[in-house]
N, C-alpha and C positions, 0 to 999 in steps of 0.2 A: 836358434834365433840370432840374427846379426842385424846391424844397422849400417847403412851407407850414409856417410856424413857429407858427401858431395852435394852441392846445391843443384836442384833440378828446377827448371823454369817452364812456365807456360806462356801463352801469347800475351796474357795480361801483365806479365812481369817485365816486359821489355818494350822499347821503342827502337826504331832504326835511326841511327845518327846520320844527319844530312852531310853531304860533302860537295865540294866544287864540281860543277858539271859543265860540259861543253854542249849539252843538248839544247837546241833552239826551241823545240816544241815537243810535247809528249806524243804528238801524232807520228813522230819519226821513230819511236821505240818499237822494236820488233818483238812481238810476243810469241811468235811461232818457235817451236823447238824441233830439232831433228835428233832422233835417238836411233841407235842400233842396238837391239836387244841381244841377249846371250844366244838366242836361237838363230841369229843372223838376220832376222827381219828388220827392216828400217821403217820408221814412222815419222811423219811430219804433221804438226798441228799445234794448237794451243792446249797445254796439258792440264786442263781443268775438267773434272768429271762429276756428273750428277750421280749421286749414290743410288745403289740398288735397293731403294725403299719404296713402299707403297706411297703413291702420290708424288713420286719423284722420278723413279727409274722406269719410265714408260716409253713405248715406241713413239708417242707423240712428242715427248720431251727430246728424244733422240733426233727426230726430224728437225725440231726447232734449234737445238744446239749445234747440230751439224752445219747449219747455215753460217755459224760463227766460227767453225773449226774446233768446237768443244766436243767432249765425249760424254757418253751416257752408259752407265752400268745397269743393265736391265734387271728387273726383279726376278727372283727365282721362280715365282709362280707361273710365269709364262710357259706354255706348253708348245708342242709341235704345231698345232693348228694356229696358234698366235703367230708363230714365225712364218708359217705359210701365208697367212693373210697379209703380213707386212713385208714379205721378202722383196717386193719390187722397189721399195723406196727406203730401205735402211742402208746406211753406209758402213761397210765392214771396218774401215779404219777408225771410225768414231763410235762404234757400238760394241759393247762388251756383254757377252753371255755370262750369267752367273749361276753357280751351282753350290749345293751343299755336299756332304760327304757320305750320305747313305747310299746303299746299293741302288735304290730307286732313283736317286739323284744322278748317279753315274750312268745308269741305263738311259734315262731321259736325255741327258746332256750328250752322250755319245751318239744317240740317234739323230739329234738335231745337227751335230757336227757332220755326221755322215751324209745327211740329206741336204745340207746347205753349206757345203764345203767352201765355196768361193766367198760366201758371206760371213764366215766366222774366222776372224783373225785373233780375237782376244777371248779368253775364258778366265773368269774370276772364281776361284775356289774360296768360298767365303764362310768362315765360322767365327763365332764370338771369341773363342779361345784357341789360338793357334799353337798352343804349347803341348799338345798331346802327341804321342808317338804315332797314333793311328792317323792323325792329320798329316804328319810328315810322310808317312808311308803312302797315304792316298795321293799326295802331291807327286811322289816319285812314280807311282804306277800310272797315274794319269799322263804324266809327261812322256813316259816310255811308249804309251799308246798313241800320243799326239805330239810328236816332236816338233812339228812346224807351228803349232799354236803358241802364241805369246801368252804365257801362263802367269796369272796374278794369284798370289796366295796370301792369306792373312786371316785374322789380325794378330800382330805381335807388337812389342814395344822395346825390345832389347836387341843389342848388336849380335849376341850369340845365336839367338833364334832366327834373326834375319839371315845370317850366314848359313845356318842349317837348312833353311827353306830354299835358298838359292842353290846350294850344293845338291839338294834333293830334286831340283828341276825348275824352280820358280824363276821366271825372268824378272818379275816385279813383285815386291813384297809390300803388302798393305799394312800401314803402321797406325795404331791407335787403339787403346782399350779404355773406354769410359769417358772420352771427352765430348761426345755428341750431346746436342741440346735435349734430346729425348731418350738418352741412355741413363739408366740408374745403376749400372754395374758397380760403380765405386761406392754407392750408397748401400747396396745390398750385399756386396762382398768385401769391400775394403781394398779391392785390388785395382791397380792402375799405375799410370806413369805420366807425369806432366808432358804435354804433347810437344812443346818446342824442344825440350831436351831429347825426347824419344826420336824426333825427326833428325836431329843432329847426329845422334849416336848410330841410328839405323842407316842413315844415308852414308855415313863414313864406312860402315861395315859392308853395305851393298856395293858401293862404288869400287871398293878394293877388289871385289870379285867380278866386276863387270856387270853387276846387276843394277836395278833401279828400285825406287820406292814411291809409294803413294802415301801422302799424309792424309789420313782419313778421320775427319771429325774435329770439332773444337773451334771452327771458324765462325765468327759471329758477324763479320763485316769484311769488306775488301782489304782493310789493313791487316787482318789476321791471315788472309790468303797470301798477301805479300810477304809477311813474316815467315810463313811456311816455306815458300820458295827461297827466301833469303837464307833460311836455315839449312837448305840443301835438298829439299823435296824435289823430285822430278815431276810428279803429278800431285795435284791437290783435289781431294774428293769431298763433296759437300752434300748434305741432306737438307738441313734446316734452311739454308740460304736459297735453295731451289724449291722449297715447299710453298704451297699456297698459290701456285700458278695454274692457268687454264690447262696447260699441257700435262699437268699431273693427274687430271681426271677426277679429283676429289669432289665430293658434294659441297656446294656452296651453302653456308648457313648464314641466315640473316638474323641479326639481333638488334633490338631497339634500346637506346640509352637516353636517359634524361640529360639535357645539357644545362649549362648555367644561364641560358637565355630563356626569356619568358615571352609568350604571346601578350600583346598589349591591346586593351580594349580602346574604343574610340575616345573614351574619356580619360585615357592615360593610365587606367588601373591595370595591374598585372593580372593575367589570367593563368593558365596552366603552363608548365615548363615545355619548351620546344623539345621534341623527341627526334633524335638522330638515328638513322639506320646504318649499321656497319655490317660488312660481310667478312666471314671467316671460313677457313677450310680446316678440317680435322687432319692432324699430323701426328704420327705415333712411331715409337721405336719398334724395330722388327723383333724384339724380345718382349714386347709389352703384352698385357692381357688382350688388348684389341687385336694385335697381329696374330697371336696364337689361337684366339677364338676363330678368326677368319680363315687361317690356313691349316690349322691342326685340330680344330674342333674344341680347343680349350687348353688351359694350362695343365700340364702333366702333374700328377700328385708329387713327384719326386723333385720338382724344381719350383723356383719362384720367378715371377715376372721381373725382368731387368730393363724395363722401358716404361716411359710415361706417355700418356695421350694428351695432346694439347690442341687448342684451336688457334691457328695462326691467321693474321690478317690476310684477306684475299688480295692478291697482287696483280691480277690480270695476266697479260702476256709475259712470258719470261724474257722477251727481247730487251725490255728496259733494265731488268736486273743484270743481264749479261753486259749491256753497255756500261752500266755503273761499275760493275766489277772490273771489266777490262780497262776502263778509264782510270780506275784507282791503281791498277798494276802499272800502267804506263807512267802515271804520276810518280809512283814510288821510284821507278827506275830513273826518272829525271832528277829526283832529289839526291840520289847517291852517285850520279854520273855513270849509270849503266845504259848503254845504247840498246840493249836487248835483255830479255828475261834470262837468257843464258848467263849473262854477266852479273846478274843481281847478287848472287851469293858471294861472288868474288869482291864486290864493292861494299858489302855490308859489315857494319860494326853495330852490334846490339848494345844498347844502354839500359841498364837495370833501372826501373822506375817504381814509384809507389802510386802513381796516378796516370791514367791513360789520356783523359780528356776532361774538359769542364762540362759537367752535366747539369748545370744549374737550371736550364730550361728544358731538360729532358723529362717527359711525362710517361 
């Protein structure tokens, strides 16, 4: 046993220090990035990704986000027929196929790649624990079979494993263990790493080898997304912030709540409380009881659920959420004198804090 004494930070522990800026308007800020990956492929777009979670990583979400230049990582449960039905209107540069590491996963994924070659540019090999030798070997073998695919692999949180995955063939490493809103890995296992520090350390390791990283999880608001980019993330992936929208396809649940208002009779006397109807959508972690019952028939006897199931407020179309997010990113850049998202990390000084905002009127 050993203890690392170095301070590790999360999004809640810092704010970004403002600096002089020549920017006249946030509308002039350029959010598009241009990357050249280790496999030689070039990519241009806004590097924000909807996570491969039920209710988020859908073809419908991909079509909606593509209009804004954002990406979507599709859920693993989609099969060949799903891709066939949607092949005419998905965009290869903004849609990511995701897979696990079983032999069944490999066969299914390889068949989709072979049958839809021109529409598959990105593949995400996604596991909760990216520290196993089997996972690294799977990444290596997959890359050998598909050298032209831009390969995403994760999740990890340390520089050494980031480097190992890149050397094994990953073009992009997904970073984050336990920070997600519906992830309980840290509670169930005690394992994790503060997300801001993991982004900084893994980005430094990846960039030294010509690789890239995705900051996956932990963002609760546009300001957290800005901090992730400011810390060196090339892409930011989100589940909770993209949950609850029409494009996620989840069932809308209506609930009635008593308010503090009362119906008033003609004589002025109070009658019954006014009832308000609110809409919600179920959202759950992909290692939760809910997900495992849906996709695997239940929780295996040898493991525990590492996710929670919640009901998030129904948000309607994702377009308003995207506009709010991108508006926040543009504003961040103007506060620190960055004319583009590319410059944000170079213009950032983080300030350690004990309070993020005044929540006196937050309910």
